[in-house]
N, C-alpha and C positions, 0 to 999 in steps of 0.2 A: 560690052568697055571694052576700050582701046586695052593695046598690048601692056605702052608706057604704064597703063594704069595698072595693070595687073601686072607691072616691073614692080615700082613705086608698094604697092601697098604690099608686095610679097616681101619688099628687106627689111620692112616696117616691121611685121609683122617678125622679120629675121631679125631685125636690129631692135627689136621689143623681149623678144623672148632670148638673146645674146644677152643684155642690159640684165634681164633676169633671174639669167643662170649668175653672170659676174659678182649681182647685188645679193646669192644667198653666197652663192661661192665664201664674199668679205666675212657679211656678214656668221657662217658658221665657224670663219677660220679667226676670229674675232673670239666667238664665242667658244675656242677653244684654248683659245692659250690663256684667256680667262684662268675661264679650269685647271689648266693645269699650274696658275700663277697662284691661286688661288690653295691648290694643292703639295707646290715646295707650301704658299705661305705658313698654311695646319703643319707641319714636318717642322717649319722650319722652326716655331712655333713652341708644342713637341720638345726636341729639342733644345730649347733653350729650358722648357719649365724644365728637367731632366735632367737638365747642365747644372742648373741655381740646386735642385733637389740635393740632388748627387755630392752640390759645396757641399752645405745647409748639413750635410747626412757624416760631415768628414770632421765642420767644424765642434757636433754633438758628441761622434764618437772622442774627439783632441778633449774634447773637454772632460769628460768621463775622468779619461785616460790622464788625465797632464791633474786631476785633481789625486787621482787612489794612487799617481807612484809622488806627489808632490806630497804624499799624506797631510790630502786636504777634508778627502772625503774619507768612508768608507761605504764600503762595499760587499754583497755576496761576491763578486768574478773577482778574478784572479788578475794584477797585472798584467796578465800575461790575456789571459780568452781579450779584451778590455782592445792592449795592443792591435792583437787578433782582427776582436771587428774592426779598429783603425783603419787596419792593413784593408778588409774588405774593403774599406767605404773612400779606401782611395782608387782602386779598384774603376768599383762603381762609378771614382769621379773622374780616372784616367779613361775612359768606355765612352764616357757623354762626352769627354769633352773631343776624342775622336771625332766620334757624330758631329760635335759643333763643327766642327772644322768638314766635317762634307760638307754642309750649307750653310757657312753663316759666310760674309762679307769679310773681308777685312783689318776693317773697322772694329765690330762681334770679335773679331782670334783676338785681336791685340787685344779689347778688357780681360779675357780671359783669358788668354796672358796675362795681365796683374795682378787677375781674381785668384788661378791659379799657387802665382808667388805669394801671395797675404798665407796661402789656405798651408802653405808651406811650408810657410813661416810658420804656423800655431804647431804644426804635428812634430815639427824635430824636437819644437818644444818641451810636447807631449811627452815626447819618445826618448826624448831628454836629452836629444842625437846637441843640442843648442843651449846652458844654463842662459837665465835671469829673473830676476824677483817680479813679482804675480802684478807691479806696475806696467813688465816689458808685456806682459802676456797678455793685459789688458789693453794697451793700446797696439797689440797687435791686431785683435780681437775690428777696437776701431778703426781700422785698416780693410780690413774683409770686407764688413759693415761698407764703405766708404768705396770702397771697390766689386762690391756685388750692386752698387748706390749707380755706379758706374755703367756696369751691362747692363740693368736696367735700362737705364737713360739710350745705351746703344742700341740693345736690341730690341725697340719697340722701337725705334727713331726706325731702324729696316722694316721690322712689318711692316714697319704707318700707321703706326696709334698713330694720334693724334695726343698731345698732353706732355706733363711734366711733373716729374716730385722730387723734384731732385732740388737741393735748398734746402730754407731753414724752413719747411712746412713739412719736412717728413725727418731728414737729417736731425735734427734741433735733439727728435726725439730721446734718442739718444740706445743704444744699445736695453737688451731684457738682460742688461748680466748680475749679480747677490753681489750687494756690496758687497767691500772687502770685509775677510776676518781681521780675526787680532793679529797682532802682529809677529807672533810667532809662527803665527798658520807659512806665513811667506816667508817664500822658499826661492 
């Protein structure tokens, strides 16, 4: 073999080796980036689920406190104990919101702010910081569940989940609230 042929062969081997190395590096970088994205998506999902769960805990604690403070229901627990449960639930909601703030995008955070505002309106009624009739109390629940549905929709979009549930198919089912009691119980 002459020298030129040997140099061409060596150059071809080197070029092949470099292109294989470069291709492997690009594939590995892509795998790492995808793995990181999936890991962050899992963290986001956990944060979103934790946040909605903590909001629902606040709603539940508010309902119990409201019904006792407004003499709608008798319970073996005192009003003070129920309000302390509500305070603890609010603390968990606040921490879950902070975690969400660290992971979510602007649209999800704005949606969570709307959920927080609706949750606080319910909490304040349960604590008797704001007064109003039972019909307004029920309207506050309609509003928070609407806000939660919007949060779900925005969070799903952020996570890349296809499909939706906002609209007549989901919200037409209404709230699972007990029927209104006697008019004397409305305070």
